[in-house]
C-alpha positions as a Markdown table, in Angstrom:
| # | Residue | x | y | z |
|---|---|---|---|---|
| 1 | Unk | 107.2 | 130.6 | 119.8 |
| 2 | Unk | 107.1 | 129.0 | 116.4 |
| 3 | Unk | 108.4 | 130.9 | 113.5 |
| 4 | Unk | 106.3 | 131.4 | 110.4 |
| 5 | Unk | 108.2 | 132.6 | 107.3 |
| 6 | Unk | 106.3 | 133.7 | 104.2 |
| 7 | Unk | 108.7 | 133.6 | 101.3 |
| 8 | Unk | 108.1 | 135.6 | 98.1 |
| 9 | Unk | 108.5 | 133.8 | 94.8 |
| 10 | Unk | 109.6 | 136.6 | 92.6 |
| 11 | Unk | 113.3 | 135.7 | 92.2 |
| 12 | Unk | 114.4 | 132.4 | 93.4 |
| 13 | Unk | 111.4 | 130.9 | 95.0 |
| 14 | Unk | 109.9 | 127.5 | 94.5 |
| 15 | Unk | 107.2 | 125.0 | 95.1 |
| 16 | Unk | 106.1 | 121.6 | 94.2 |
| 17 | Unk | 105.2 | 118.1 | 93.2 |
| 18 | Unk | 107.3 | 115.1 | 94.0 |
| 19 | Unk | 107.9 | 112.5 | 91.4 |
| 20 | Unk | 106.4 | 109.2 | 92.7 |
| 21 | Unk | 105.4 | 106.2 | 90.6 |
| 22 | Unk | 102.0 | 104.9 | 91.5 |
| 23 | Unk | 99.8 | 102.0 | 90.5 |
| 24 | Unk | 96.8 | 102.5 | 88.1 |
| 25 | Unk | 94.3 | 103.1 | 90.9 |
| 26 | Unk | 96.6 | 105.7 | 92.5 |
| 27 | Unk | 97.2 | 107.3 | 89.2 |
| 28 | Unk | 93.4 | 107.7 | 88.7 |
| 29 | Unk | 93.0 | 109.2 | 92.1 |
| 30 | Unk | 96.0 | 111.5 | 91.4 |
| 31 | Unk | 94.3 | 112.7 | 88.1 |
| 32 | Unk | 91.2 | 113.5 | 90.1 |
| 33 | Unk | 93.2 | 115.6 | 92.5 |
| 34 | Unk | 95.0 | 117.4 | 89.6 |
| 35 | Unk | 91.7 | 118.2 | 88.0 |
| 36 | Unk | 90.6 | 119.9 | 91.2 |
| 37 | Unk | 93.7 | 122.1 | 91.5 |
| 38 | Unk | 94.1 | 125.7 | 90.4 |
| 39 | Unk | 96.9 | 124.8 | 88.0 |
| 40 | Unk | 96.0 | 123.3 | 84.6 |
| 41 | Unk | 96.4 | 119.5 | 83.9 |
| 42 | Unk | 99.2 | 120.3 | 81.4 |
| 43 | Unk | 101.1 | 122.4 | 84.0 |
| 44 | Unk | 100.7 | 119.6 | 86.6 |
| 45 | Unk | 102.2 | 117.1 | 84.2 |
| 46 | Unk | 105.1 | 119.4 | 83.4 |
| 47 | Unk | 105.7 | 119.9 | 87.1 |
| 48 | Unk | 105.7 | 116.1 | 87.7 |
| 49 | Unk | 108.0 | 115.6 | 84.8 |
| 50 | Unk | 110.4 | 118.2 | 86.1 |
| 51 | Unk | 110.5 | 116.6 | 89.5 |
| 52 | Unk | 111.0 | 113.1 | 88.1 |
| 53 | Unk | 113.8 | 114.3 | 85.8 |
| 54 | Unk | 115.6 | 116.0 | 88.7 |
| 55 | Unk | 115.2 | 113.1 | 91.0 |
| 56 | Unk | 116.6 | 110.7 | 88.4 |
| 57 | Unk | 119.6 | 113.0 | 87.7 |
| 58 | Unk | 120.4 | 113.4 | 91.4 |
| 59 | Unk | 120.2 | 109.7 | 92.2 |
| 60 | Unk | 122.4 | 109.0 | 89.1 |
| 61 | Unk | 125.0 | 111.4 | 90.5 |
| 62 | Unk | 125.0 | 110.1 | 94.1 |
| 63 | Unk | 122.1 | 107.9 | 95.2 |
| 64 | Unk | 123.2 | 107.8 | 98.8 |
| 65 | Unk | 124.1 | 111.5 | 99.1 |
| 66 | Unk | 120.7 | 112.7 | 97.7 |
| 67 | Unk | 118.5 | 110.0 | 99.2 |
| 68 | Unk | 117.1 | 112.4 | 101.8 |
| 69 | Unk | 116.5 | 115.3 | 99.4 |
| 70 | Unk | 112.8 | 116.1 | 98.7 |
| 71 | Unk | 111.7 | 117.8 | 95.5 |
| 72 | Unk | 108.4 | 119.7 | 95.0 |
| 73 | Unk | 107.4 | 121.6 | 91.9 |
| 74 | Unk | 104.3 | 123.8 | 91.3 |
| 75 | Unk | 103.9 | 126.1 | 88.3 |
| 76 | Unk | 107.5 | 125.6 | 87.4 |
| 77 | Unk | 108.7 | 126.7 | 90.9 |
| 78 | Unk | 110.9 | 124.1 | 92.5 |
| 79 | Unk | 111.6 | 123.5 | 96.2 |
| 80 | Unk | 114.6 | 121.5 | 97.4 |
| 81 | Unk | 114.3 | 120.4 | 101.1 |
| 82 | Unk | 115.5 | 117.7 | 103.4 |
| 83 | Unk | 119.2 | 116.9 | 104.1 |
| 84 | Unk | 122.4 | 116.3 | 102.3 |
| 85 | Unk | 125.8 | 115.3 | 103.6 |
| 86 | Unk | 128.0 | 118.2 | 102.3 |
| 87 | Unk | 127.8 | 121.7 | 101.1 |
| 88 | Unk | 128.8 | 120.4 | 97.7 |
| 89 | Unk | 125.8 | 118.2 | 97.5 |
| 90 | Unk | 123.6 | 121.2 | 98.3 |
| 91 | Unk | 125.2 | 123.3 | 95.6 |
| 92 | Unk | 125.0 | 120.5 | 93.0 |
| 93 | Unk | 121.3 | 119.9 | 93.7 |
| 94 | Unk | 120.5 | 123.5 | 93.0 |
| 95 | Unk | 122.7 | 123.7 | 89.9 |
| 96 | Unk | 121.1 | 120.6 | 88.4 |
| 97 | Unk | 117.6 | 121.9 | 89.3 |
| 98 | Unk | 118.2 | 125.0 | 87.3 |
| 99 | Unk | 119.2 | 123.0 | 84.3 |
| 100 | Unk | 115.8 | 121.2 | 84.1 |
| 101 | Unk | 113.9 | 122.8 | 81.2 |
| 102 | Unk | 110.5 | 123.3 | 82.9 |
| 103 | Unk | 112.0 | 124.9 | 86.0 |
| 104 | Unk | 111.5 | 128.6 | 86.3 |
| 105 | Unk | 112.6 | 129.3 | 89.9 |
| 106 | Unk | 114.4 | 127.4 | 92.6 |
| 107 | Unk | 114.4 | 127.6 | 96.4 |
| 108 | Unk | 117.1 | 125.6 | 98.1 |
| 109 | Unk | 116.2 | 124.7 | 101.7 |
| 110 | Unk | 118.5 | 121.7 | 101.9 |
| 111 | Unk | 120.1 | 121.4 | 105.3 |
| 112 | Unk | 123.7 | 120.1 | 105.4 |
| 113 | Unk | 124.1 | 117.3 | 107.9 |
| 114 | Unk | 123.7 | 113.6 | 108.6 |
| 115 | Unk | 120.8 | 111.5 | 107.3 |
| 116 | Unk | 117.5 | 111.9 | 109.1 |
| 117 | Unk | 116.9 | 108.9 | 111.3 |
| 118 | Unk | 113.9 | 106.6 | 111.1 |
| 119 | Unk | 112.3 | 108.0 | 114.3 |
| 120 | Unk | 112.6 | 111.6 | 113.1 |
| 121 | Unk | 111.3 | 110.7 | 109.6 |
| 122 | Unk | 108.3 | 109.1 | 111.3 |
| 123 | Unk | 107.6 | 112.2 | 113.3 |
| 124 | Unk | 107.9 | 114.4 | 110.2 |
| 125 | Unk | 105.5 | 112.2 | 108.3 |
| 126 | Unk | 103.0 | 112.3 | 111.2 |
| 127 | Unk | 103.3 | 116.1 | 111.3 |
| 128 | Unk | 102.6 | 116.3 | 107.5 |
| 129 | Unk | 99.5 | 114.2 | 108.0 |
| 130 | Unk | 98.3 | 116.3 | 110.8 |
| 131 | Unk | 98.8 | 119.5 | 108.9 |
| 132 | Unk | 97.0 | 118.0 | 105.8 |
| 133 | Unk | 94.1 | 116.9 | 107.9 |
| 134 | Unk | 93.7 | 120.3 | 109.6 |
| 135 | Unk | 93.7 | 122.1 | 106.2 |
| 136 | Unk | 91.1 | 119.7 | 104.8 |
| 137 | Unk | 88.9 | 120.5 | 107.8 |
| 138 | Unk | 89.4 | 124.2 | 107.3 |
| 139 | Unk | 86.9 | 126.3 | 105.2 |
| 140 | Unk | 89.6 | 128.9 | 104.7 |
| 141 | Unk | 92.1 | 126.8 | 102.8 |
| 142 | Unk | 91.6 | 124.7 | 99.7 |
| 143 | Unk | 93.8 | 121.9 | 100.8 |
| 144 | Unk | 94.1 | 120.2 | 97.3 |
| 145 | Unk | 96.2 | 123.2 | 96.2 |
| 146 | Unk | 98.7 | 122.9 | 99.0 |
| 147 | Unk | 101.8 | 120.7 | 99.0 |
| 148 | Unk | 103.3 | 119.9 | 102.4 |
| 149 | Unk | 106.8 | 118.8 | 103.2 |
| 150 | Unk | 108.2 | 118.4 | 106.7 |
| 151 | Unk | 111.9 | 118.1 | 107.5 |
| 152 | Unk | 113.1 | 117.9 | 111.1 |
| 153 | Unk | 110.1 | 119.7 | 112.4 |
| 154 | Unk | 110.1 | 122.5 | 109.7 |
| 155 | Unk | 107.0 | 122.5 | 107.6 |
| 156 | Unk | 107.3 | 123.8 | 104.0 |
| 157 | Unk | 104.1 | 124.9 | 102.2 |
| 158 | Unk | 104.0 | 125.1 | 98.5 |
| 159 | Unk | 101.1 | 125.7 | 96.1 |
| 160 | Unk | 98.6 | 128.1 | 94.6 |
| 161 | Unk | 96.4 | 130.3 | 96.8 |
| 162 | Unk | 93.3 | 132.3 | 95.9 |
| 163 | Unk | 94.2 | 135.2 | 98.2 |
| 164 | Unk | 96.8 | 136.5 | 100.6 |
| 165 | Unk | 94.5 | 135.6 | 103.4 |
| 166 | Unk | 94.5 | 132.0 | 102.4 |
| 167 | Unk | 98.3 | 132.0 | 102.3 |
| 168 | Unk | 98.4 | 133.4 | 105.9 |
| 169 | Unk | 95.7 | 131.0 | 107.1 |
| 170 | Unk | 97.6 | 128.0 | 105.7 |
| 171 | Unk | 100.7 | 129.0 | 107.5 |
| 172 | Unk | 98.8 | 129.6 | 110.7 |
| 173 | Unk | 97.2 | 126.2 | 110.6 |
| 174 | Unk | 100.7 | 124.6 | 110.2 |
| 175 | Unk | 102.3 | 126.7 | 112.9 |
| 176 | Unk | 99.9 | 125.5 | 115.7 |
| 177 | Unk | 100.2 | 121.8 | 114.8 |
| 178 | Unk | 102.0 | 119.9 | 117.6 |
| 179 | Unk | 105.6 | 119.1 | 116.8 |
| 180 | Unk | 106.1 | 122.0 | 114.3 |
| 181 | Unk | 109.0 | 124.2 | 115.2 |
| 182 | Unk | 109.0 | 126.4 | 112.1 |
| 183 | Unk | 106.9 | 127.1 | 109.0 |
| 184 | Unk | 108.2 | 128.3 | 105.7 |
| 185 | Unk | 105.6 | 129.1 | 103.0 |
| 186 | Unk | 106.3 | 129.3 | 99.3 |
| 187 | Unk | 102.7 | 129.5 | 98.4 |
| 188 | Unk | 101.8 | 132.1 | 95.7 |
| 189 | Unk | 98.7 | 133.7 | 94.3 |
| 190 | Unk | 97.3 | 132.1 | 91.1 |
| 191 | Unk | 97.8 | 134.2 | 87.9 |
| 192 | Unk | 94.7 | 136.2 | 86.9 |
| 193 | Unk | 92.8 | 134.2 | 84.3 |
| 194 | Unk | 92.2 | 135.8 | 81.0 |
| 195 | Unk | 88.6 | 136.7 | 80.4 |
| 196 | Unk | 87.5 | 135.6 | 77.0 |
| 197 | Unk | 84.9 | 137.5 | 75.1 |
| 198 | Unk | 81.7 | 136.0 | 73.5 |
| 199 | Unk | 82.3 | 133.8 | 70.5 |
| 200 | Unk | 82.5 | 135.5 | 67.1 |
| 201 | Unk | 79.7 | 134.4 | 64.6 |
| 202 | Unk | 81.2 | 132.5 | 61.7 |
| 203 | Unk | 79.9 | 134.9 | 59.1 |
| 204 | Unk | 81.6 | 137.8 | 60.9 |
| 205 | Unk | 84.9 | 135.8 | 61.2 |
| 206 | Unk | 84.9 | 135.0 | 57.5 |
| 207 | Unk | 84.2 | 138.6 | 56.6 |
| 208 | Unk | 87.1 | 139.7 | 58.7 |
């Protein structure tokens, strides 16, 4: 039976956006996706900047050792997943992640071990694609808000949900996807949006 783990994000949790450089057409498509998300455009750019900064710093420290580490950031919550060759690499990745200014929380899911082979990587990418497709087809999950990472058959879900039910449903969809052996969810509820009152007439504002 596949394990589904729903992680809280109160203390050291995380979530994400990976720092990838895209062409102009891809950037335009990415902007459209950002506009459709629950997080603001400014927050999305901060998340992308944090992921890019951490990726650059890790590769500068040890490009080979951190080559299989994945980085996701959402709402300042950062998730480290994938593999690293030593415990020291795992510790260093988390230490450096905490030093990135925009990062508010870190979850370290890096597994210590050898590099993931091409076959396993291909299987993981196929799983991610399947999970993404199933969420897009579901009326219960707003797929644009969910980031999906798969490492050695473990699916990590990150993003902003509209309800606890949506968090549960996203995890259920991932858990029944062929090839998935475990699901770890770092999805969190969106912060309540402040309700603004009606605009104040200019005469009244000047009088105040």
